[in-house]
N, C-alpha and C positions, 0 to 999 in steps of 0.2 A: 241649435238647441233642441228643436224637436226631435231631431234624429238621436240625441244624447238619451233622451227619456222615454223614446218610444217603446222599448222592449221589458220595461219595468212593470212589475205587478202593483196592484193598487198600495200595498203596505211598503214596498219599496220606494215606489214613486213618492208617498207621502213623507217617507223617512229624508230621500235626497233633497226635496224641495221645500224642508222646514224652514221657518223664519229664524231670523239670527237669535235663537234663545237656546241656551242649554237644553241638551236631549240625551235621554237613554234609549238606546235601540236594543231590544232584548231580539237576538238573532239565533234562532235556532240552527240545529246541525243540518248543514246542507241548504241553508235558505238563501245563500247569495250574499253574505255579509260583506266579503271584499268587494264585490260589484258594488254594493251600496256604497262603501267608504270612497271608493274611487270616482264613482260616478257624482258623489256630493262633492268632493274636491273640485272635478271638472266642471259642475254647476256652478260653484262659487265662482270659480276665475272667470267662466264665459260670460255670467250674469254681471260681472263688474263689482261683486260684493267684497272681493278681496283679490289683492294680487299675489301672485306666486310667492313672493317672498314674506306677505303677510301671513302665511299659513304654517302652522306645525302640525305634522302627522306622525304619532307615536306608535310602532310596531313592537312585537314581542321578539321577533326573530329578522336577521339580515334577510332571509330568503323571501320573507313577507313584504319588507321594504322595496326590496328590488323588483318584485311582482308589481307592487303598486305602482313603482315609477315606470315601469316597461307598460302597464295598461294606460296610464295617462298620457304617454307618448302617442297612443293610437287614437285616443278620445280628442284629445285637444287639436284645434287648427293649427297649422303650419306656422302662422305668424305669433303663435305663443310658446311655441316648444322651445326656444332659447331661453326664455325667461323662466322657464320651469328647471334648469339645470341647476340653479343654486336654491332649490327648496329644500327646506327642512324636513326630510322625510327618513326615519330611521328608529333605532331601537333606543331605549333608555339610554344605554351606556353609549351608544355612538352619538346622540345628540349632547349626552354630557361632555364625552370628549371633545365635539366640535365647539362647545361653549367654553370649555377650560382652556382649549388651545389660544381661543380670542382673546381670554383674560387671565392668562396664566399668572402675571404678575400679582394681580388682585387675589388670586388663589393661592398664593404663595408657593408655586411651584415654577421650576426651571422652564425655560421655554421649550427644551429638547427633552420633557419629561417623557419616559417609555413606559409602557403598560404591560403588567406582569400576567400572563395566562395563569391558569389553575397551577400547571405543572412548575412553572417558573415560582409562582408564589410559593409553593412548598418547597422548592429548592433554598429560597430565600429564609424561610422558617427553621430549615434543618440546620442552615449556616449559622443562624442566629442562636440557637440551641448549642450548636457546637463550640462557638466561639466563646459563649459564656458559661461553659462546662454545665449545662443544664441536663438532668439525665432525662433521655428522649423515651425511656420506659415510662417513667412516670409522668412524663407530658409529651405524649405521642405527637410529632409533627402535623399528621393531617387531623388530629383532634383539635389542635391548637387553631389550625387554619379555618376548621368550621366555627369554633367558638368565636374568633376575629370577624369573620364574614357575617355571621349571624348577629353579632352586636351593630356592626355597620348597617344591616338590613334594617334595624329598628333605630338607627339614627344616633346610635352611642358611640361616644368616644371612650377610651379606656376608664378615664377618670368618672364615667358615668354610669359604669356597668355596675349592677347591684351585685356584689360578690356576698354569699352567705357564709362560706366556710374558707379555710385556710388555702385549700386546693384552688377554688374559684378565685380567690385574692391574687394568687401567684398568677394564674392564667391572665388575669387583668393586668397585672405587673408585666407580663411577657407581651402582651397586647401592646401596651406603651412603648416597650423596647423595640417591637416590630416597627410601630409607627415613627420612632425615631430614627430607625436604620433606613427605611423606605424614604424619608425625608431627606437623609443624608446623599442616598445614592440617586435621588431624583427619580423615583419608580413609583406607580400606583397599581393598586390591584383593581380588579372591575367593581367589587364593592366599594372601594374609596371614590372611584368616578362619581357614582350617584352622590354619595355622601358629601365629598368636598364640593360639587356643583349646588347640592342643596344648601350647603353652609355659606357659600359664597352669594347666593341670592337671598339667604335669610338676613345677612348682615350689611349687604350692599344696597342701601334702598334707590339710588340713583340708577344702578344697573339693572334691579328687579323692573323698576318702572319703564325702563328703556324696553326690556323685552315683552312686558306686559302690553305697552304700546303698540310694539311691532306685531306680535300675535294676536291678531283680534280672534281668529278661529283655531281652535285646536281639537284635532281628533284623534280619539285612542283606539287601538283594536286590542282585542282580548282582554277587555277590563276587568272580567272575573279574576284573572291572572296577578292583578297589580298587589305588590306588597304594601305594608303602612308607608315606608318611605318613600316608594314612587308615587303612592297617591299624595302625599304631603308636597311632593316636588311639583306635581300637576297643579296642585292648590295656588302654590308660589307664582308658576308661569301663567296661570289665568287670571290671578287677582279678582277682584270684586266685580268686573264688567265683561270680561270675555266671555266668547260663547264655546261651550265644551261639548263636543259631538262624541259621545262615548258609546262603543259597540261590544257587546257582549253576552254571555249566557252563563246564568248562574248556574244552571243544569250541569254545565261543562266544568266546574271550577273543581280541579282534581290535583292541585298542586299545593295543598296545604302544608306539605313536608318540606317545600321549598320558601316558604314564608309567605304565598299567596294568601289574601283575606277576602273570600266571598262576601264578607259585610260590607266592603267598600263600594259595591253597587247601591245597596240601600242608604249608605251615608252620602253617596254623591247624590241621589234623588232627593234627601234631604237637604243637604248643605248648599246645593247649588238650585234650590227651589225648582225642581224639573217639573215642567208643565206638559211636556212633551215625552211621553213613553210610546214607543212605537213597537210592536210586536212582528217579527218576520216569522210566520208560522207555516209558510208555505215552502214544503221541502222539494227540492229537484232532485235528490239522490235515491230513496229509497222507496220501495213498495210499502202498500198499506199495512200489512199485518206486521211487518218489521217497525214501522212507526207506532202502531197501535200499542206494541209490545213496550216500546221505548215511553210512550205517554203513561201507560197504566203503571209502568215500574216506578218512575219518577214522580209520579203524584203521591206516593207513600212519604216523601220527603217533606219536611214541616219548613216554614220561613222562606216559600220560593215566592219570587215575583210573579210567576204563573205564566205558562203559554202551552199550546197543546198543537203538535205539528200535524201536518196534513198533506195529502199528495193527489194529484190528479193522475199518477201512474196506474191506478188500480191497486186491488188487493195484493195481486202477486201471489207467491207461494207460502203456505203456512212455513212458520219457523220450526225447525227439526229439532227435537230434543233426543239424546240418545244417552241410555245409562249402560256403563259396562263394568265387567266385574274387576278389572286392573289398568293401570295407568299404560302397559304394555298393549292391553285391548283398545283402550283409548287410541293410542298411536296408529294402531294398524287399520282401526276403521276409519281415522282421519285419511290414511293414506289410501285405503280402497275408494272412499267417498271422493278424493281429490282426483285420482286416475279416472273415475268416472266422468267428472267434469271436464277433464281434458280431453278424453276421448268423445265427449259431445261437443268438441271444437272449441273450449275455453282455454283461455292463456293461464300459464302457472303464474304468472305476474298478478293475475286478478284472483288469486286465492289466498287468502291471509289465515294465518293461525296467530291467534290472540292468548297470552296467558298472564295469569296476575303476578307471576314470579319468575325472574329470570332463570331458577333453577329447575322449574319445570320443562325447560326446552331440552334437556338432554335426552329424555326418553323418546321425544318426537323426532330430534335429529338423527339419534340412533336408528329410527324406524327408515327415515328418509335416505339415510346413508346405506342401509341394507336394500332399499328398494331402488336405488340408484337415480332417486330424484334430485335435481340441482335446487338447492334453496338458497335463501339469503336471509341473514339475521338483521333486521333493520333496527338502526338506532342502537346497535350493540355487537358483541362479539360472539361467535359459535361459543359452544361450551368449552370445548378441549383448548380453545383460544384466549380464555379468560385469564387474567394475570395470576388471580388465586388459585385457579386450576392448575396452571403451568407452575406455579410453585410447588405445590403439592406433588405434581408429576415428577418435577426434577429430584425432590427427596426420594421418591421411588426409584427413579434411574439410578441415583446414588447407591441406595441400597442393594439395588440389582448388579451395579458395576461400579467398584469404588473409584475406579480410574476415569470416568465419565467427566473430563474438565468441563464440558459446556454446564453439565447439571452443577458440578461443584461451585463453579462461580455464580450461577444464579442464585443458590441458597447460602452460601458460606456466610454471607452478613443480611439475610434475609429471614427472620425477622432481625433487626439491628443486634450485633452483640460485639460490637467495638472492632470491628475488623475491618479497615479502612483500605484506601487505594494504595497507600504506601506498604502497607503490610502485604496485599497481594502482588504488589510488583516484586517485593523481595522474595515471596514464595516461587513466582513465575521464575525468576531467576536462577533460583536454586534447582527447579524443575527442568529447565533448559539445560543448565549445567550437567546434571546427572543424567538426563535423557529419561526422565521417569515423569509419572503422573503428578498433578498438584497434590492430591491426597498422600500418595507416596513420600512427597517433599517434605511433609509437614516437620517430621521428626527432625529435619537439617535445620529449621529456622528456629534462632535462639531468642532469648528475652522475652519483653513483653509480647512482641508480636506471636512468638512462638507459644506461648502460655495462652493466647486467645484462640489461635488455630488448633491448637491441641484440644481446648475445651469443646470446639466444633466436631473434631474426629471422635471424641467421647461420646458425644450426643449421637452420631451416627452408628458408632460400634455399639452402644447400648440398645439402640432402636433394632438393630440387626438380630442382637442377642435375645432379644423381648419377642421379637416376631418369629423368631425361628421355629419351624414347624406349624404355624398357625396359619388359618385359610386366608385366602386374599384378602376380603373385606375386614378381617380381623386387624391384619397387617396394616391396612390403610389408615384404620381408625389409630392404630399407635403412632403411626407417623404423623397425623395431623396433631395430636397430642402432644407428642415428643419434640416435634419441630418448632412448636411455639405457635404456628400459624393460626390457631383458633383462639389463643389468648390475645394475640397481636390484633386480630380484627374485632375481637370483643371491645376493644377499648376504642375502635373507630365510632363516630357517631352515625355513620351510615354503614356499617361493617355488617349488618344483619344478612344482607343481601348476599355479601362475599361469603359468609359463614353457611348460608344455605346452599351454596354452589360446591363449597369444599365437602358438606356432608353427603352431597350428592355424588362425589367422586366415590364414596362408599356404596352408595346404590349402583353406580355403573360398574364396579367390580362386581357386586353380586349377581347383577344380571349377566356379565361376560361370563363368570364361571358356570352359571347355570346354562348358557345358551352355546357353550363351547364344550359341554359335557365334561368338566373337570369334576371329580368327586366333590362332594359337599365339604368334606373335612380335609381335601387335598392340601398340604401345604404349599404356601405361595412361592416359595424357592427354597433352594437348598442352604441352610444356615452356615455359619463359619465351620462347625465340626464336620459336616458331610462335604462342604467344598474342600476341605482339607484333605479329603481320599479322592480326588480328583486323579484319574488314571487308573482305578479300580473299576470292576466292573459293578455298578450300583443300579438297582430298580427300585423307586420309592413303592410304597403299598398301592399308590393309585397309578402307577406306571407313567409318572409324569416325565421323570428325567432318566435317560438311560446313558450311563457313560461308556464310551468305547475305551477298551484297554490300552488302545495306542493312542487316544487323543484324549485332552483334559477338557473338552467341550460336550456338553450334553446334544444329543441328537434330536430332542424332543425338547421345546421350549417348556421351560415351568409357567404356571400359571400368572406369575407377575411379568416375566419378560413377555409373554404374548399379550397380555393387557397392556402394556406399554407399547408394543408393536401396534396394536388395534387403536390406541389413542392416539398416536402420531398420524396413522392412516385416516381416521375419522377426521382430524382436524384439517388434513391436506387434500382430501378427496372433495367431490361433489361441491367444489368451489364454483359459486356462479361467476363467469365470466363478465368482463363489461358488456352490456347491452343483451346479455343471455336472459332468455325467458326462465325465471326462476320462481318458484313457491316462496311468498313473503311469510317470516315469522317475526313475532315482535310481542313485548310487553303491551298492555293496554295503554298504559302512559305514553308509549313510543308511538301509538297508533293516532293518536288525537291529531285531527287536520287531514287525516287520509281516509280512502275510500276504496272497496273492492267489490267485484262482482259478488264474491263468495267468501263468507267470513266463518270461521270456526272459533268460538270462545269456549275453551278448554278449563277443564279443573274447578267446575261449579260446585265446590263443596263447602261446607262450614268450616272455617278456619283457615282456607286457604282464598276464596272469594265469595263472601267476604272474609278479609283477612282476619286472624285471631287478634292481632292488635287493636283491632278497630273498636273491640268491645270495651278496650281499657282507656279509650280516648274520647274526650267530648265532641260529639258531632262525627265520631269516626265511622259508623255505619253508614250516616247520610252521605259521607264523602266516599265511602265504597259503592253506595248505590249510584252516585254521579258517575262513579268509574265504570260501572255496569252499563249506564246509559250511554256513556262514549262508545263502550264497545258495540253496543247493539246498533248504534246508529252510523257504524263504519259500512255496514252492509248495504249493497245496491239492491241485488235480485234475489240471494239466498244467503239464510242465517241459520247457522248450527250451534247448538249448544251442548255440552257434553259433561257427564259426571261420571267418577269412577267409585264404585264400592270399595275398593282398595288401592292403596297407592305406597309406592316404596318411597319414603323420605328418611334420609340420615341412616341408610342401610336397613331399615326396619319398615316391616309392613303395617300400615296404619289403615284402618276401618273407618269409613267416613259416613258422614250424614249429608244428604243434598243440601245445596245452597237454599237459604230461605228466599232467595231471588226467585226460584221457581213458582212460589205461592203467589208472587205478586205480577205475574204475568197474565193475560186475560185468556181464558180458556179457548176461545174461538179464533185465536190466532195462532195457537202453537198445535203441533202434531208430534205425540209421542211415538217414537219409532220402536222402543223397547216397553213391555208392561211396566207400570209404576208397581214397584213391590212394596206392600205394606207391611212393615216389620212391626210385629207387636211387642217384642221382648224389652224388659226393663232398661236394659243397656242402651238399646238404640233410642229409646223413648226419650231419654233426658238429653234436653237441649244443649247441656254443657258437656256433654262427653260425645263431642263430635269428632275429637282425635283420640284413640287409643292404641297405644304403644303395643305392638305384637312381639315381645322376645322371642327370637328365633331358638328353639331345642327341639332338634329333629324336624318335622312338620312345622309349619308356621303356627305357633302355640300362643294362645293369650292366656292371661293369667285371670280368668272370669270363671266362677262357679254359681250357678244359680239354681243349682238342687237337681236332683235326677228326676226325669220324666216318668210316667207309667211305664216307658219302654225302656227304662233303665239308662238312659244317656242324659249327659249333663254338657253345658256350653264349656268348652275349652278341654274337651276330651279328645283323645287322637284316636282314629279309627282308621280302619283298612277297607276299600272297596274293590272286588274283583276287577273292574274295568278301570277306575280313575285312580287307584293306588291308595298311597296313604293321605291323611288329610287330617284336618282340626274341625272339631264343630264350633261355628262363631254365631250360631242363632238357631233357636228352637222355636216353632210357632204353632198354634193351633192343639188339639188334645184328641185322646182316643184313637179313632181310624183316620183323622183329619190331621194328625200330627207330622208335621215335616221338619227338616232340619238343613240349616245352610252350612255346607261342609267347604271349606277352603282346601283344595288338592295342589296348593301350589302354583307357581307362576305358568308352568306349562298346560296344566289342565283348567286352572281358576276356579270360581265357586260355582258349586252346583247345589240345587234345592232339591232333595229327595224326600221321597215318603217314608218315613220310618216303619211303617207296617209292610212295606214291600222291599225296599232296599236291604240287602243282606249285607249288614255291616259286621264288622269283627273290631275287637278293641285291642289297642296297640300298647304294649306295655310302656310305661313312662321311662 
């Protein structure tokens, strides 16, 4: 027993050896909460307070439950190991599944009921809509799935849903139809596991009392992530007398969008009459300056239970803050700094690049690809591998080559347009019969199937005609709109991130055209009219495609063809092999629970981090601050924060204001690697003007005018410089001999701050 407790610090020891009363353990980042949980279980068993079968431990991931079980096997003496194999340690869903398997009859389920994962559930819903002739454009399957799961997470059956309008009433009706179909087929989804189990315990008093008598000790990990129904389930299992040992960190509650309720911690403290609140504040991960930054930042949140992380590891290095002129420069700087860390003996796998939104990864991925650095996108997919991006690329491939059957099959019925497998089988038979492509075979298909296919062909032809002679970025915009992809994802509850990724395809196209030296107005491809002239000698104005007189193929790829080749190469290369040392990339949400020697937190700009949506949601900014706290506490030794004056989003340059979180960091813990620019103009000073679109017309022009200065210049005016070329004035500060202008000279040069009394600027006609 003494050996079990010997390496615990005082707070950990106090938590592990608490008397049999409900307790709340505030476990800060890196404070050893898993060790406390597993040691508490081992201590309860070894001290004879509970048998292994009389204990229930709830985790949030299967990985955590397996880790807890593995640790227990090393902690407990040999004679107790056999009795631990039947312990109830698992996730909410896993434990509910176990209970329902034992009491399937009482739960109204067949003995062999099957569990639907999310893709299976979506398939069931699609089948339901098709069988009942429900318009899936008006009631998108994924939206209906979110509606059903959201209601179940609140403990609501279809007849209890509060429907305020005809659309919601129809959704509730479809929910009921879905429930009946699942019951007939003997299947349950993940949300149903918890709800069905909760209902069973609620109505069956003998069964409820049986489990309350059995599980005298209940331990819960990551308590801050519980939703309302999970908390209600825990209260049923605990009853009025059992001991609940809850471990969590309200400062790391970042899953409100999934239904997590950080208020459950305060409710637990009140409803379980918690007398034992222990704070684990000793951090074993990060150096002092990193923890000081985290502590000072999170102190700006209200209604905290309150704790302050500390370390014995010393102050370590200052937190480095870098301001850059563009997102491209941000990516380049991260690459160079990472190379320095690697050259100093660091592992690539110990370097993490964190971002608030998945769409931000594109520019950094491109820089890593260009630098030949292997990387891995943790908890997600690389940019060009994401489903919505692959859909957009497939449409572009089809516009570039109408006879690309793979691209045709990917998008012919996405978004759904009534073209089913039967129709496609018919089309493929015709194509095989005449030895032609699927696209060419469409006119040979008759009837309703032919009409649906012909409508798709008209969509593609219309997009090709509309995009003829347009630059690549403009062409991509047309494809995103004409294809219906944007409209499709706008209808999804969680489609905002997919839309951001789609709009980043426009940015990717803009960057590609600039980097490869294609003319700014160079047409993306030779449209239908010019393609008909294949075989004649043609050279476009920008020298993009040259046709040989004897061959109907361009000897130089068009911007569209080149971009599609680039996308395929970038998706396929720099793939980190299993076990290979690779730099880690992930969203901040995905980073929770992980730690690295060096961490880059990128895109710290108002509207991006904190996200612009947070201003419209109650408690939104506080959740964003908790997310920033999680990001900071991922770092062990080095922490970098970056923000960019400009960022290309949705194919347009946007001018940014640095994140408010910088003002919430302690001055003595941070080091600014670039001088802080104090911008005085009215435009930058307004807090709500964090994001300003810059419509592109010639140089990156912004539609702003704050009047002429004494030097005759105004914001938004186009100028030319002998060294930097053409640009646009984005800000003017100072007066008289001290007047200076910030000028954006485009992606190759960036933003320069020039003295108006010295710089020889020339006006450029609009």
